[in-house]
N, C-alpha and C positions, 0 to 999 in steps of 0.2 A: 799556717800549721796544718798538717795533714790530719784527717780524722779517720780513725779506724771504723770499720763497719760495726754497727751496734746490733748485736743479736737479740737484744731485749727491746727493740723498737716497738712502740705501742701499736696495737691493732685498732684501726679507726673505722667508724661508720660514716656514711654520707646520708643526708636527708633529701629524699625526692619528694616533690609536691605536684599534685594534679589539681587544676582548677575546675570550675563548673563546666568549662567547655571541653574538658578532656585533654588539655595540653599538659604534657609532663615535662618538668624541668628539675634542676638540682638547685638546692638552696645555697645561696652565698652570703646572705645576711638580711638585715632589716634596716630600712631607712625611712624615717618619718612615718612609721606605722605600715609601710608598704614592704612586701616581700621582694627581696632582690634574688634573682635566679640566673642560672647559666645553663647552657646546653649540656646535658649529662653524657652525651655521646662524644664530646670533645674533651681532650685532656686540659685540665684547668686547675691551677694552684689556688684559686680564690674560693673554692667550695668549702663550706663548713665541714670540719672534721671533728668528731667527738669520740672520746675513748670508749671502746666497746664494752669495757668492764666497769663494774661498780655502779654507783647511783648518779654518776655525772650526766648520763643521757637524760634521765628524768628531770633533773634540775634544768638542764639546758633546754629541753623541750617546753617546760613550763614557762621559762623566761621568754622563749620565742613566741609562744602562744599569747602571752600577756602584752607583748609589744605590738602585735598586729591589730589593725583597726577592725577587720572583719575576718577572723580566722576560721569561722564555720563554713566558709565557702571553699575551703581547701581540704584535700585528702593527703595525708603525709605518709611516707614509707621510709622505713629505716633499712638501709642496705649496706652490707660490708663493702668497704672501699674497693677491694680487689674484684668485686662482682658487679659494681655499679653500672658499667656500660653494657654488660650482658643483660642484666635485669631491665635496664631502661629500654633497651632495644626490644625485649620481649613485651614490656608493657605497652610500648607504642604500637605494637601490632594488634593490640586488643582495643575494643571499644571502651569508652569511659564508663558505660553502664556496667560492664563486666567487673570493673574495679569497685564500683559503688555497691554492688550486691554482695561483696565479700567472697568472691571466687576463691576456692581453697589455695590455689597456687599464688594468688595475689595477697590473700589475707595473712600469710606468714610474714609479710614485710610491713603490713599496715600498722601505723601507730595510732592508738586510740586517743581522742582528745582528753586532756586532763580535766575531768568533770569538776573536781573540787576547785581547781584554779579558775575554771570557767565560771562557776557559780560565784566565787569570790570577786571576780572581775565585774560580773554583772551587778552584784550587790553594791560594790564600791562605786560603780557608775551611777547607781540610783541614789546613793546617799551623798555623793560628792556634789557640792554646789556647782552650778553651771559656770564654766570658765575657769574653774580651779585647775591648777597644773597637776597632771598625773605623775605619780612617782615612777621613775624609770627602773625597770628590773635590773639594769646594769649597775644601780647604786648599791645593791646588796649582793649581787652575784657577779661572777666574772662574765665578761662579754662573750656570748656564745660563738662569736666569729673566730675566736683565737684559741690557740693551744696553750699559750703562756699568758701570764698576767704581768703588767708593767711593774707592779709593786714587788714582784719576786726577783727583779733584775738587780744585780750588783752594779749600780751606776758608777761606782769607783773604777770598775774594770773598763768602763767606757772612757772615763776621764783619763785613765792611764794611757789611753791611745791618743790623747789629745783631741778628742771629739766631744762636742757638747750634745746633750740630749735634744736640744731644740733643733739641731742640724738634722738628725735622723727622723725626727717627728715631722719636720717640714717637707722633706723630700720623699717621704713615703717608705723609707727603709725600715723604720720601726714596725710599721704595719706588717711587712713581710716577715720580719724576725719573730713577731708575736704569733704568726701563723705556723711557725716551725720551719721556715725556709731560709736558705742563704740568699742575701739580697742580690738583685740583678744589678743595681747601681753600685758604684764605688765611692769611697770617701777617702780623703787624705788622712793617713794616720802617722803618728810619730812615736818612735821607740827611743828609750834611753837605757843603755846597758853599760854599767861601769864607766861612765863618762863618755861613752860613744853614742852619738845620736844618729838615727836613721829614720827615713820617712819614705812612704810609697803609697800608691793608691790600692785600697783593699776593699773587698766585700766583707760584710759582717754577718754573723749568725749568733744564736744563743745556744749555750751548752749547759744542761742541768748539772749541778754539783751534788755531792753526797749530802750536803746540808740543806738541799732544797732550793738554794739560791741559783740564779741564772747568771752565768759568766758570758760576757761579750767576747766572741772569738774573731780574730782578724784573719782574712784570707788574702794575702798580698799577691800582686802580680809577679809571677816567676818567669824566668827565661826558659822557653820551651826547648832550647838547644842544650840546656844543662839539666836534663831530666835525671832523677836519681836512678841508681842501678838496682835498688831494692825497694820494694813497697810492702811494708809490714810482713816480711818473711817471704815474699814472692820475688824471685829474680827476674827483673825486666830484661828481656832479650832485645837485641838491636832491631829485630823485626817488630817487636811490640812498640818500641819507641817510634819507629817510622810510622806505624799505623796510628798511634796516638797523636802524633804531630799532624798527620794528614787528615784524619777523620774525627779525632776527638774521642773515639771509642776503641778499646782494645780488640773487641770483636770475638772474644772467647772467655770462658770462665777462668779465674785464677784462684789458687788456694792462698788465702791470706789469714792473718791472725787477728781475731777481734779483741775487744777490750778485756774480755774474760780470759784471754790467753788460749782460746779455742781456735782450731783451724776450721775455716768455713770456705765454701765455694762462693765466689763473688764476681760480679762484673765490675770492670774498672774503666773509668772514663776520665777525660781531662776537662776541667772547667775552661771553657773557651775564652773567658775573660781574664782569669787569673793564672791559667795553666796549671793549677793545682790538681793533683790526682785524687780521685774520689772512688771509693768502693761501695757497692751496694750488694747485700746478701742475695744469692741466687734464689733462695727459698722465698724471698719476698717480692720477686719480680712479678709484676702483674701486667698481662697483655690484654687489652680490651677485646671483646668479641667482634666489635665493628668500629671502623674509623672512616669517616668521610665517604660513606656509601659502600665501603668494601668490607665484606665479612671474611675474617681470617680463617683459613683452613687449619686443621690440626697440625699439619706439617709446618705451615708458616708460623703458628704459635710456638711450636717446639723450637724452631730455629731462632726466633726472636728471643725466647727465654735463654738461649745459649749465647746471646749477644751478637748474632749475625745481622748483617744488613740485608733486608729482604725487599725486593721490588714488587709492588702490587699495583693493581689498577684502581684508582680512586675517582670519585665523581667531583667535578668542579662545581663551584657555586654558580648557579645559573643566573644570568642577567635577566632583567624584566623582558618577558616575551620570548625568551630563548630556553632551550632544553639544556640540562647539565650534560657535560661531556666527560668521557673517560680519559684519564691521563695516567701514564706510568710514573711512579715516584718511589724512591727508596726510603724505608723507615728503619729505625734501629732504636733499641732501648738505651737510654742515657743514664748512667749511674749518677752523673752530676745533677741531672734534672729529676731523677727518680721516676721517669716516665718515658713513654714512647715518643720519639721525635722524628720529624721529617728531616732529611738531609738535603741541604740546599747548597748552591754555589759550587766551589771546588769539591767539597765533600760529596755532594750529590753526583757530580760528574764522575768522580772516582768509583763510586758505588755502581753507577750505571755502566761504566766501561767494564768493570769486573763481571757484572751480570751478563752483558752481551758476550764477553769472551767465554764465559762458562756455558752460555747457550750454544755458542758455536762449537765448542769442544764437545759438549754432550751430544749435539746433533750429529757429529761426525764420528762417533765412537762405534757405530754399527755400519756394516757394509750397506751402501745405498741400494734401495730396491728399484730405483729408476734413475735414468740419466737423461736430462733434457727431454722429459716427457716420454722417453722410451723405457718400457719395462725390461728389467734385467732378469734373465732366467736364474733358477737356483744354481745351475751349473756355472753360470757366469759369476754369480756372487761368491761361490766357493773358490773359484779361480782368483778373484780379486782378493779375497781374504787370505789366500795362500801367497800373495805377492805377485800374481801373474798379470797377464795382459788380456783384455777383452776387446773385441771389435764390436762397435755399435753402428748399425746401419739404420737408414730411415730417418735420420735427423733432418730437420728443416730449419733454414736460417730465417732472418727477419723478412727477407724478400720472397720467401716461399720456395726457395731452391733447395733441393735435397742434397745432402752430403753425408759422408761417413767418416769414421775415425776410430782411434784406439784409446782406451782409458786404462789407467792404473790407479791404485788406491792405497793409502796408508792410514792407520787409525789416528783419529784426531784431525784429519785433513779432508778437504774436498777431493773428489776424483780429478786426476790430472788428465787432460785431453791432448791428443796428438793427431795431427792430420797424417794421412798415409806417408807423405814424404818425410815428415819428422819421425814417424814410427820406423820407417826403413833405416834411417840414419842411426836411431837409437838401438835398433836391433843389431845392426852391423857392429856397433861399438860395444855391444854387450850390456847396455844400460837397462834393457827391458827383456823380458822373456817373450818367446814367440806366442802370439795370441792363440788361444785354445782352438778356435775355428780354423786357424791357418797352419797348424802344426804339420798336417799332411802336405799342404801346398809348399811349405818351406822345405820339407824333405825332398819333394820331387823337383821343384824348380831351382832351389838354391844349392842344396847339398848333393844333388845328383843321385840320391838314393831312390829306390822304387819299392813299391809293394805290389802284390799280385793284382790288386784291383786297378792299378794304374800302369802296369808293365807295358802295355801296348798303346797307351794314350800319348799322342804327340803334342797336343796343345796343352797349355798350362791350365790347371784347375782354377776356377774362379774363387773369390774370397769366400771364406767359411765353407768351402767344399772339400770334403774328404774322400768322396767316391765319384766316379764319372756319372753324368746324367744318362737317361735312357737314350737320348740322341747320340751322345758321345760313345755310348756302348755299341750302338748300331754301327757307328763309323768305325769303331775298333774292329768289329766283326767283318765289315765290308773290306777294310784294309787287309785283314788277315786272309780273307777269301781271295782277294786280288793277288796277294802275295803268293798264295798257294797256286793260283791259276798261272801266274807268270812262271813259276817254277816248272809246272807241267808243260807249258808251251815251249819253254826253252829246252826242255828234255826231248820233246817231240821234233823240234826243228833241227836238232843236231844230227848230221849224216852218220850212217854206220861206219865206223872206222875198221880198216882191215886188221884182222887179228895178227898180232905180232908173232913172227916165227920164232919158235924156241930152238930151231936148229936140229941137226941129226945127232942122235946119241950114238956114239960109237962105242 
C-alpha cells in the first residue's frame, strides 16, 4: 500500500555525548549499563530519536541517566535531527575543555544532569542491600530507544497478514518498526479477500491510527514494469518511470496530495526491494553539512534538496599505515530511506556518466582560448564563434615535429582539426569558410582577384599573409624599375623610321 507524505511528521531530537577524553558520538541506546553510540557524521537509522515537544525528552533523559553505570563522566547535548551532522562537525573542531567550560555556542545544546534523579539513584544505591537487583527504568517508562511501544500495536492486524509476533521479534523486524522505520527484511504475508487468497513477500511498518493504536502495514513487492500512472495527484511521465526504474529516485520535486488533502512539494523514490513508490516532503529534506570527509557547498546542498544526484569527492577509510584517499562518488536524497544515500552499481554508473557528459558539454559551451597549447587571439576566437575557420601554426607533435592546421568550432563540441590537405578539400567543397588569415591569399591565388598591395606581386603570399613583406616589396619595386628600363631601352634601340609621304595636294 502506498503511503501519502505526512505533513504532520514529528520533529525529533538526537542526543550527542562526549566522554572525558573529548570523543563526541551520537547515542543509540544503553546495554548492560554501558552507553551504545554511533558516529554522528554518518547517516544512521539506529540513533535515538525523541519528540522535540512536550515532557517526553525529560522522561527519556532521566531513564537514560538511571540506566548508566557511571553517567557523570559524560556530557550530553540535545540537537535537532536536521542539524546533528553540522553541529557534530563543529563540536569536533573544538577541544573538549571548551565544551566543559560552558562555551556559549556549545551551552545552548548542553543537557544538564537530572539532579533529583541523580540524588535518588545515589540514595537508592546506599539503601539497597548489596547484590539486590536494580529496578529497570524500562519497567515503568517506555524504552528510550524507540518511537513506538509494543503494547500500542494492534497485534490482530499482524495476525491478519498471517504473521506471528515471534517471527518479527526473532528476525529483528519488530525492532526497526518500533523505531519508526519500514523494515529492511521481508516476510511472507497472506491475504484473503472474498474467498480469494494471495501471498507475497512484504516489508512491514507501523502506522498510527486516530485511536492511538498502531496498525501493521504491509509493503508487498511490486512489478517495476507495471508502475502506476498517477501517484497521489501527480501524473508520472514516461521519463519519470524510466528514471525511477534505473536509479530509484525521480530526481526532481513533484506536487503530491498529503493525508490532509493539501498539495505539497515532495521528493519521490522507489523502494528498491518492494518497488513501492514513497514520497517525502521537500520541507523536511535534511542534507548534512559533511559526509565522509566532504563538506557540501551551498550549491551542492541546494541541488541535493531538489532531488538531484550530485558527484562529490569523498575520503576513503584509511587502512592501517596508509593515508585516506579521495574518490568521486554520486550521492542523492532517497525518499524511501528518508536520508542521503550513495549510489552504487548500475545506479552509480548512470549518475557518473551523466556527470561526465554534463562536464564535457559545459566545458565546450565557450569558445576555447587555446588549442593544443597554442593561445588563440581574440580575433580568432570571434571568428570561431561566428562559424569561421582559423589557422593555427606552431603546433608540435609527440615527436617534437612542428606542424600546422585549421580548426572550426561548434557550441557543445571540441574544436575540429584539419590538416592543410583536408582544409583545401573542405574549402573547395564549400564545407568551411576561408580562414581569416588566408582570405587575401585565397583572393590572389585562387580567385584571380588582386588588391593594390598585391597587384605587382608574382609569387604567392604565405599562409596568414595579407600584405607583401619588405623583401617582396623591394622585389616588386626592382621588377617595376626593370620593366621601365626595358621599355626605355626598346625605345632607344628602334631606328628612326622615314616619315610617310602624305602626297601632293592638288
